[in-house]
C-alpha positions as CSV (number, residue, x, y, z in Angstrom):
1,M,25.4,-15.2,-24.6
2,T,28.3,-16.3,-22.1
3,R,26.1,-17.5,-19.2
4,R,24.3,-20.7,-19.0
5,G,20.8,-20.9,-19.9
6,Y,17.5,-21.4,-18.0
7,P,14.4,-23.1,-19.0
8,S,12.6,-19.6,-19.4
9,D,15.0,-18.4,-21.7
10,V,13.7,-16.8,-24.8
11,D,14.9,-18.7,-27.9
12,D,16.3,-16.8,-30.9
13,D,13.5,-16.9,-33.3
14,T,11.2,-15.7,-30.7
15,Y,13.3,-13.1,-29.4
16,L,13.7,-11.6,-32.9
17,F,10.1,-11.7,-33.4
18,L,9.5,-10.0,-30.2
19,L,12.4,-7.4,-30.5
20,P,10.8,-4.7,-32.4
21,Y,8.2,-4.4,-29.2
22,L,11.1,-4.1,-27.0
23,L,13.2,-1.2,-28.6
24,L,11.9,1.9,-26.9
25,S,15.1,3.3,-27.7
26,P,17.7,2.3,-30.6
27,K,19.3,-0.9,-29.8
28,D,22.8,0.7,-30.0
29,A,21.8,3.7,-28.0
30,R,24.8,5.0,-25.8
31,Q,23.2,4.9,-22.7
32,R,22.4,1.2,-23.1
33,K,24.8,-0.6,-20.7
34,Y,23.1,-4.2,-20.7
35,P,21.8,-6.4,-23.7
36,I,18.2,-6.2,-24.1
37,R,17.9,-10.0,-24.7
38,D,19.5,-10.3,-21.0
39,I,17.1,-7.8,-19.4
40,F,14.2,-9.9,-21.1
41,N,15.4,-13.1,-20.1
42,A,15.7,-11.8,-16.4
43,L,12.2,-10.5,-16.8
44,L,10.9,-14.0,-18.2
45,W,12.7,-15.7,-14.9
46,V,10.9,-13.6,-12.6
47,A,7.7,-13.7,-14.2
48,R,8.1,-17.9,-14.2
49,T,9.7,-18.4,-10.8
50,G,7.5,-15.6,-8.8
51,A,10.8,-14.4,-7.1
52,Q,11.6,-10.9,-5.7
53,W,13.4,-8.7,-7.9
54,A,16.1,-8.5,-5.4
55,Y,16.7,-12.2,-5.8
56,L,17.7,-12.2,-9.4
57,P,20.6,-14.5,-9.8
58,N,24.0,-12.7,-10.2
59,D,24.2,-13.6,-14.2
60,F,21.6,-11.2,-15.1
61,P,21.4,-7.6,-15.2
62,P,21.3,-6.1,-11.7
63,A,17.8,-6.2,-10.1
64,E,16.9,-2.6,-10.5
65,T,18.0,-2.3,-14.0
66,V,15.7,-5.2,-15.1
67,R,12.5,-3.7,-12.6
68,Q,13.1,-0.4,-14.3
69,Q,13.1,-1.6,-17.9
70,A,10.1,-3.9,-17.1
71,H,8.4,-1.0,-15.7
72,R,8.9,1.1,-19.1
73,W,8.0,-1.9,-21.1
74,F,4.4,-2.2,-19.0
75,E,3.7,1.5,-19.1
76,A,4.5,1.5,-22.9
77,G,2.0,-1.5,-23.7
78,C,4.8,-3.3,-25.4
79,F,3.6,-6.7,-24.4
80,E,-0.1,-5.7,-25.1
81,N,0.7,-4.8,-28.3
82,A,2.8,-7.8,-29.3
83,A,-0.1,-10.2,-27.6
84,H,-2.4,-8.3,-29.9
85,D,-0.2,-9.2,-33.2
86,L,0.4,-12.8,-32.2
87,R,-3.3,-13.3,-31.4
88,L,-4.2,-12.2,-35.0
89,L,-1.4,-14.7,-36.1
90,S,-3.0,-17.6,-33.9
91,R,-6.3,-17.0,-35.4
92,V,-5.9,-16.8,-38.9
93,E,-3.5,-19.9,-38.5
94,R,-6.6,-21.7,-37.1
95,S,-8.7,-20.3,-40.3
96,R,-10.7,-18.1,-38.2
97,N,-11.1,-14.3,-38.8
98,G,-8.5,-11.9,-37.4
99,E,-10.6,-10.2,-34.6
100,P,-13.2,-12.2,-32.8
101,T,-16.8,-11.5,-32.5
102,A,-17.4,-13.2,-29.2
103,I,-15.7,-13.0,-25.8
104,I,-16.0,-14.6,-22.5
105,I,-15.6,-12.8,-19.7
106,D,-15.1,-13.9,-15.7
107,S,-12.8,-12.9,-12.9
108,R,-10.6,-14.3,-10.0
109,T,-9.4,-13.1,-6.6
110,L,-5.6,-13.0,-6.1
111,Q,-4.4,-13.2,-2.5
112,S,-2.9,-9.9,-1.4
113,T,0.7,-9.7,0.1
114,P,2.3,-6.9,2.2
115,E,3.1,-5.0,-1.5
116,S,-0.3,-5.1,-2.6
117,G,-2.0,-4.9,0.6
118,H,-2.8,-1.2,0.6
119,R,-5.3,-1.6,-2.3
120,A,-6.7,-5.1,-1.1
121,G,-10.2,-5.6,-0.7
122,Y,-12.1,-8.7,1.0
123,D,-13.8,-11.2,-1.2
124,G,-16.8,-12.7,0.8
125,A,-17.5,-15.1,-1.8
126,K,-14.0,-16.6,-1.6
127,K,-13.3,-15.4,1.7
128,R,-10.0,-14.0,0.7
129,Q,-8.4,-10.6,0.9
130,G,-7.0,-9.4,-2.2
131,T,-7.3,-8.3,-5.6
132,K,-9.6,-9.3,-8.6
133,V,-8.5,-9.8,-12.1
134,H,-11.2,-9.4,-14.7
135,L,-10.4,-11.1,-17.5
136,A,-11.6,-10.8,-21.4
137,V,-10.8,-13.5,-23.7
138,D,-11.9,-14.8,-27.3
139,T,-13.5,-18.1,-28.0
140,L,-9.9,-19.7,-28.3
141,G,-8.8,-18.2,-24.9
142,H,-6.4,-15.7,-26.3
143,L,-6.3,-12.8,-23.9
144,L,-8.0,-9.5,-24.9
145,A,-8.1,-7.2,-21.9
146,V,-7.4,-7.3,-18.2
147,L,-8.7,-5.1,-15.6
148,T,-7.8,-5.1,-11.8
149,T,-9.9,-4.1,-8.9
150,P,-10.0,-4.8,-5.0
151,A,-11.5,-8.0,-4.8
152,N,-14.6,-6.3,-2.6
153,E,-16.0,-4.8,-6.0
154,Q,-18.8,-6.5,-8.0
155,D,-17.8,-8.5,-11.1
156,R,-20.8,-6.9,-13.0
157,A,-19.6,-3.3,-12.1
158,Q,-16.7,-4.1,-14.4
159,V,-18.7,-5.1,-17.7
160,K,-18.6,-1.8,-19.4
161,D,-15.0,-1.0,-18.8
162,L,-14.0,-4.4,-19.9
163,C,-16.1,-4.5,-23.1
164,L,-14.9,-0.9,-24.0
165,E,-11.1,-2.1,-23.6
166,V,-12.0,-5.3,-25.8
167,Q,-13.5,-3.0,-28.4
168,E,-10.9,-0.7,-28.6
169,A,-8.4,-3.8,-29.1
170,T,-10.4,-5.3,-31.7
171,G,-11.5,-2.6,-33.6
172,V,-15.0,-2.5,-32.4
173,N,-15.7,-6.1,-33.5
174,V,-17.1,-8.0,-30.6
175,E,-21.1,-8.5,-30.5
176,V,-21.5,-10.9,-28.0
177,A,-20.0,-11.5,-24.4
178,F,-20.7,-14.8,-22.3
179,V,-20.6,-14.7,-18.6
180,D,-21.6,-16.5,-15.6
181,Q,-24.5,-15.6,-13.2
182,G,-22.4,-13.1,-11.2
183,Y,-23.1,-10.8,-14.2
184,T,-26.9,-11.2,-14.1
185,G,-29.0,-7.8,-14.1
186,Q,-30.7,-5.4,-16.2
187,Q,-28.3,-2.6,-15.4
188,T,-25.2,-4.7,-16.5
189,A,-26.7,-5.8,-19.8
190,L,-27.5,-2.0,-20.5
191,E,-23.8,-1.2,-19.7
192,A,-22.6,-3.7,-21.8
193,T,-24.9,-2.8,-24.6
194,V,-23.5,0.9,-24.3
195,A,-20.0,-0.6,-25.8
196,G,-22.2,-2.5,-28.5
197,V,-22.0,-5.8,-26.4
198,E,-24.6,-8.0,-26.1
199,L,-24.4,-10.2,-22.8
200,V,-25.4,-13.6,-22.6
201,V,-25.4,-14.9,-19.2
202,I,-24.8,-19.1,-19.2
203,K,-26.5,-20.4,-16.2
204,R,-26.1,-23.5,-14.2
205,S,-29.0,-25.6,-13.9
206,D,-30.6,-26.0,-10.3
207,A,-30.9,-29.4,-10.6
208,A,-27.3,-30.0,-11.3
209,K,-24.8,-31.3,-8.6
210,G,-20.9,-31.3,-8.4
211,F,-18.8,-30.1,-11.2
212,I,-20.6,-29.0,-14.7
213,L,-18.6,-28.2,-17.8
214,L,-20.6,-25.1,-18.8
215,P,-20.7,-24.1,-22.8
216,R,-18.2,-21.2,-23.3
217,R,-17.6,-20.5,-19.7
218,W,-14.8,-23.0,-19.6
219,V,-12.5,-21.2,-22.2
220,V,-11.6,-18.4,-19.9
221,E,-11.5,-20.6,-16.6
222,R,-8.6,-22.4,-19.0
223,S,-7.2,-19.2,-19.9
224,F,-6.7,-18.5,-15.9
225,A,-5.0,-22.2,-15.7
226,W,-2.7,-21.1,-18.4
227,L,-1.6,-18.2,-16.7
228,S,-1.3,-19.2,-13.5
229,R,1.7,-21.4,-14.6
230,F,3.5,-18.3,-14.1
231,R,4.1,-18.0,-10.4
232,R,4.3,-14.4,-10.7
233,L,0.8,-14.5,-11.1
234,G,0.1,-16.9,-8.2
235,R,-0.7,-13.9,-5.7
236,D,-0.8,-10.1,-6.0
237,L,2.7,-9.5,-5.5
238,E,3.0,-6.0,-7.2
239,R,2.7,-2.4,-6.1
240,L,0.9,-1.2,-8.8
241,P,-2.0,-2.7,-10.4
242,S,-0.7,-1.6,-14.1
243,T,2.6,-4.2,-13.2
244,L,0.0,-6.8,-12.3
245,V,-1.7,-6.0,-15.9
246,G,1.8,-5.8,-17.4
247,F,2.4,-9.2,-16.4
248,H,-0.6,-10.8,-17.6
249,F,0.2,-9.6,-21.0
250,L,3.6,-11.0,-20.8
251,A,2.6,-14.3,-19.7
252,A,0.1,-14.3,-22.8
253,C,2.9,-13.3,-25.3
254,V,5.1,-16.3,-24.1
255,L,2.1,-18.8,-24.4
256,L,1.2,-17.5,-27.7
257,C,4.7,-17.4,-29.0
258,N,5.1,-21.2,-27.6
259,N,2.1,-22.0,-29.6
260,L,3.2,-20.2,-32.8
261,K,7.0,-21.4,-32.7
262,P,6.8,-23.2,-36.1
263,L,6.1,-20.3,-37.8
264,F,8.9,-18.2,-36.5
265,A,11.3,-20.6,-38.0
């Protein structure tokens, strides 16, 4: 690399681990004009800073080249596959079974922007126009599945699809999903059962006042906090929902790689 590095740049060991997931065509393909590593570092810079594609520094490959390659990676599920394998490594390192049997589900609403406004909805509870991001994580906070909907759609309506995605990612290994009171309802529990998952609602005591740390629930909230360190995920800046999902899995890969860096050396 001839340019001066950025804090978001990937290190050698992590890059060598992720490279097989990034090779949609041979590394020395004749049509390849820019090194994969430079394009990947440019994507990481965008994810970390939240900047527009057109504002990429000039020492990266052209913005349009980076954007097109990023969409190819997102559509091919490259970062989703990498996050799956990294999650297995992380769980085994902590003496856990490779696949989880319990998950936590929750959502947050991202403010819409002119790019995403055409698919935004109004969240009456948060008083915000935007997109809801529905997350499923294991009990260690590792990302398993992501869904996006307009913010006016109910959380409970996404339980079935989210559980089905989790079961596909884990080999139908999940038995229990912990959720908050927003997922209460016989129909919601029945839809989770269709996916082979028991829905356990963790309720806040009526007598409780102020902030209360609820069992299990805090894990997914921590995952949202981890992901929010990537400024590209601070708002819904994407025209396509698949791009928003892709950036979530990219962020999950970076976080897992940072935690597992001693294993790569």
